[in-house]
C-alpha positions in Angstrom: 9.0 15.0 15.2 10.5 15.3 11.7 11.9 12.0 10.4 14.7 11.5 7.9 15.4 8.9 5.3 17.2 6.7 7.9 14.2 6.8 10.2 11.9 5.9 7.3 14.1 2.9 6.5 14.0 1.8 10.2 10.2 2.1 10.3 9.8 0.2 7.0 12.0 -2.6 8.2 10.2 -2.9 11.6 6.8 -2.8 9.8 8.0 -5.8 7.8 9.5 -7.7 10.8 9.1 -6.2 14.3 11.0 -9.2 15.8 14.2 -8.1 13.9 17.1 -7.8 16.3 18.8 -4.5 16.8 21.9 -6.1 15.3 20.0 -7.1 12.2 18.3 -3.8 12.0 21.5 -1.8 12.4 23.2 -3.8 9.7 20.3 -3.3 7.3 20.3 0.5 7.8 24.1 0.9 7.9 24.5 1.9 11.6 26.1 0.3 14.6 23.8 -1.3 17.2 23.8 1.5 19.8 22.9 4.4 17.4 20.2 2.3 15.8 18.8 1.4 19.2 18.8 5.2 20.1 16.9 6.0 16.9 14.3 3.4 17.6 13.9 4.6 21.2 13.5 8.2 19.9 10.8 7.1 17.5 9.0 5.3 20.3 9.3 8.3 22.7 8.0 10.6 20.0 5.0 8.4 19.6 5.8 7.4 16.0 6.2 3.8 17.0 3.3 3.0 19.2 3.8 -0.7 19.8 4.7 -4.1 18.4 2.2 -6.8 17.5 1.9 -10.3 16.1 -0.4 -10.4 13.1 -2.8 -13.3 13.2 -4.6 -14.7 10.1 -8.2 -14.8 11.3 -9.2 -17.2 8.5 -6.5 -19.7 9.6 -8.1 -19.7 13.0 -11.5 -20.5 11.6 -13.0 -17.0 11.1 -14.0 -17.5 7.5 -16.2 -14.4 7.2 -15.4 -10.7 7.5 -18.0 -8.0 7.2 -18.1 -4.3 7.3 -21.1 -2.8 9.1 -22.1 0.8 8.7 -23.9 1.9 11.9 -26.2 4.9 12.4 -26.9 5.9 15.9 -29.6 7.7 17.8 -28.4 11.2 19.0 -26.5 11.4 22.3 -25.6 7.6 22.4 -22.1 7.6 21.0 -20.2 7.2 24.3 -22.2 4.2 25.4 -22.0 2.7 21.9 -18.2 3.2 21.7 -17.7 1.6 25.2 -19.7 -1.4 24.1 -17.8 -1.8 20.9 -14.5 -1.7 22.7 -15.6 -4.7 24.8 -17.0 -6.8 22.0 -14.4 -9.5 21.0 -15.7 -10.0 17.4 -15.5 -6.4 16.4 -12.0 -6.0 15.0 -12.0 -2.3 14.2 -14.4 0.6 14.6 -14.1 4.0 13.0 -16.2 7.1 13.5 -17.1 8.3 10.0 -18.7 11.1 8.0 -21.5 10.5 5.5 -24.7 8.5 5.9 -23.4 6.3 8.8 -21.9 7.4 12.1 -19.5 4.4 12.4 -17.9 1.7 10.3 -17.2 -1.7 12.0 -15.1 -4.5 10.8 -16.4 -7.7 12.3 -15.5 -11.4 11.9 -17.5 -14.6 12.2 -17.0 -18.3 11.8 -20.1 -19.0 9.7 -23.0 -17.2 8.0 -25.3 -18.4 10.8 -23.0 -16.9 13.4 -22.7 -13.7 11.4 -26.5 -13.5 11.2 -26.9 -14.0 15.0 -24.1 -11.5 15.6 -25.8 -8.8 13.5 -29.4 -9.4 14.7 -28.8 -10.3 18.4 -25.7 -8.3 19.2 -24.7 -5.5 16.9 -28.2 -4.2 16.3 -28.7 -4.2 20.1 -25.6 -2.1 21.0 -26.5 1.2 22.7 -28.2 3.7 20.4 -28.1 1.6 17.2 -30.8 2.9 14.8 -29.7 1.3 11.5 -27.1 -1.0 10.1 -25.9 -1.8 6.6 -23.7 -4.8 6.1 -21.2 -5.6 3.3 -19.4 -8.9 3.1 -15.7 -9.1 2.3 -15.2 -11.4 -0.6 -11.4 -11.2 -0.7 -8.7 -8.9 0.6 -6.9 -6.9 -2.1 -4.6 -4.9 0.2 -4.2 -5.3 4.0 -1.5 -3.0 5.1 0.2 0.2 4.0 3.8 0.9 5.0 3.7 4.2 6.9 7.3 4.8 5.8 6.3 4.5 2.1 3.2 6.7 2.7 5.5 9.4 4.2 7.7 9.3 1.1 4.6 9.4 -1.2 3.1 12.3 0.7 6.5 14.1 1.0 6.4 14.1 4.8 
């Protein structure tokens, strides 16, 4: 679905505050409420807007450590590995990758001892894991990218 400048503005505003009311959103983009609602519904139906979430600060909850784990698998074990990853509550994200590793995990832990146990007793024992390489996050430089801004930059 091609999107226009108004759709990009709607997306950018909702990325900033998904709890914005349709009245507030409509006013911000210069539409009345019903046409604005119809545009949002069209973006949802086209699969451009896939959901709405509350972002939680993991550190504020006590998860003081974040790490990135490159995982190399034994051949033919990716399905079982992916299923196990989906079930693990401390694995925040998992991406299949190219290069030396097969996957990149983003994990969180409360302490260094918990991270150590997580890596040795859980991550390394997931189905098919042959090798892991862990990097610790020291600070976040950039967390999110506005998809509306990315579309403008990429001339989409």
